[in-house]
C-alpha positions, 0 to 999 in steps of 0.5 A, spaced: 546 598 517 548 591 515 541 589 514 541 584 520 535 581 523 533 576 528 528 571 530 527 567 537 529 560 538 523 556 540 523 549 543 520 543 539 518 536 540 519 534 533 524 534 527 522 534 520 526 530 515 524 533 508 525 530 501 524 523 502 523 519 495 516 516 496 511 512 491 504 511 492 501 504 492 495 500 493 495 496 500 497 489 499 490 487 502 486 491 498 488 489 491 486 483 487 489 479 481 484 477 476 485 471 472 482 467 467 478 461 469 478 457 463 483 457 457 480 461 451 480 467 446 479 474 448 473 476 443 472 483 447 474 487 452 469 490 457 473 495 461 480 498 461 486 501 465 484 507 470 476 505 470 472 504 476 469 497 476 464 494 481 464 487 484 460 483 479 461 487 473 464 484 467 471 485 465 472 481 458 469 476 454 472 469 452 470 463 447 473 457 450 472 450 449 474 448 456 468 451 459 463 447 455 467 441 458 466 444 465 459 445 464 458 438 462 462 436 469 458 440 473 451 437 470 455 430 471 457 432 478 450 435 480 447 428 478 452 424 482 451 428 488 443 427 487 443 420 486 448 419 492 444 423 497 438 419 495 442 413 496 444 415 503 437 417 505 434 410 503 440 407 507 439 411 513 432 409 513 433 401 512 439 401 517 434 404 522 429 399 521 435 394 521 434 391 514 442 393 513 448 394 517 450 400 520 456 400 516 453 400 509 449 406 512 456 410 513 459 408 507 453 411 503 453 417 507 461 418 506 459 417 498 454 422 498 459 427 502 464 426 497 459 427 491 457 433 494 464 436 495 465 435 488 459 438 486 461 444 490 468 444 487 465 444 480 460 450 481 465 454 484 469 454 478 463 457 474 462 462 479 468 466 477 464 467 470 458 469 467 456 465 461 453 469 456 446 469 454 444 468 447 452 467 445 456 462 442 457 455 446 463 456 450 462 464 451 463 467 458 465 473 461 470 474 467 467 478 473 470 483 477 471 480 484 471 487 488 470 494 487 476 498 485 480 501 480 483 497 474 491 498 475 493 494 470 490 490 464 494 484 461 489 481 456 488 484 449 482 482 443 484 476 439 489 474 445 489 466 446 490 466 454 491 459 458 487 457 464 489 462 470 493 467 466 492 474 469 488 479 466 487 485 470 489 487 477 484 491 481 485 495 487 481 499 492 481 506 489 479 509 496 486 507 500 493 508 498 499 506 502 506 510 501 512 507 500 519 511 502 526 510 503 529 513 510 536 513 512 538 507 515 541 511 522 534 512 523 532 505 524 531 506 532 527 512 531 522 509 526 516 506 529 509 505 527 504 511 528 509 516 526 506 522 522 508 523 514 506 529 511 504 528 503 504 533 498 498 537 497 497 537 505 495 530 505 497 526 511 499 518 513 502 514 518 507 509 518 505 502 519 511 498 518 519 498 517 523 493 513 527 489 517 533 489 512 537 495 508 536 496 501 542 494 498 542 499 492 541 505 496 543 503 503 536 505 506 530 503 510 524 501 506 518 504 510 510 503 509 505 508 511 498 508 510 494 515 507 488 517 511 485 518 504 487 516 497 485 523 495 489 525 488 494 520 489 495 514 483 498 508 484 505 508 481 506 516 483 512 518 485 514 524 490 517 526 496 515 526 503 516 529 510 517 525 516 516 527 522 520 524 528 520 526 535 526 531 537 531 530 543 531 534 549 533 541 548 532 541 541 530 548 538 527 551 532 530 556 528 530 559 521 533 555 516 536 562 513 540 562 520 545 556 518 552 556 515 556 550 513 562 550 518 566 544 517 562 538 518 557 541 522 553 548 522 554 555 524 549 560 527 549 567 530 546 569 536 545 576 539 546 578 546 545 585 548 549 589 543 554 583 541 553 577 536 557 571 537 557 564 533 555 558 535 556 551 532 550 547 532 548 540 530 542 540 525 537 534 526 532 536 520 529 541 517 523 543 512 522 549 507 523 555 512 526 552 519 531 547 521 531 543 528 538 544 531 541 542 538 547 545 542 548 546 549 549 554 548 542 555 545 536 556 550 529 558 548 528 565 547 535 567 544 535 571 538 538 568 532 540 572 526 536 570 520 539 575 515 546 578 515 550 571 517 555 572 512 557 579 514 558 576 521 562 570 519 568 575 518 566 579 524 564 575 530 567 570 534 565 563 534 564 558 540 
């Protein structure tokens, strides 16, 4: 008549810690800062934040005097490398015929190697961009270095940008890391490989745990790797559920069975026609069940899931 209902306590090997604040971020190795190789004026934006881009796709167009000088440097470096290479080959033949000493041949070879390195360096700067065909002198496009999604744009039309100034941040859109905070007293239990439940049924696994404590929150910073990015966006904030190994003797009981009792928790157990209260240590919980530990509880015991408030005034507490 009091509406008391019970549910069997069940052994469990994991503890769920809910409500841990988290944020989605691209993996450190999967994002790239795109910079402007030569100073210039932005004359056109070709991509914006949120867009998916392919490797080699133009992102913005600039007009640059520095590019004109760089193109002249490349032509000069190519000519010098070609001349040095010819001289090295000629001196190698003369040294083989005994006409010149070997030292002169080695000197020519070293000069050719230096000229070749200068040429490669000059050409390497131009490989980050594409000169606009039919455009004005010094007009070039900055190209995407990887496939991914544009997370941030720092350039705007008409903006004067210095050499190596950041213009975009691009990240792999198919992968996502989850950064969350965990209580510092879990330091010994946290380790790579533990499961983390994400909103919407997604899963992630811990890949690293910080070696110090966050001063503002007095918590540990934990990084997990999601199986797939799904609908997660970089910078999105939400709560995650951390799954930890349960100690021996841990039991899963209805969360509605627990009542506060001093600094611990209390639940009621039915044995035959009798009820008595048991003080337990709550290890964690999800939306419907909690994991508790008590020497007085055993698997299969009937735990009161409804009517606990009435029993608190009637039944004895161990």
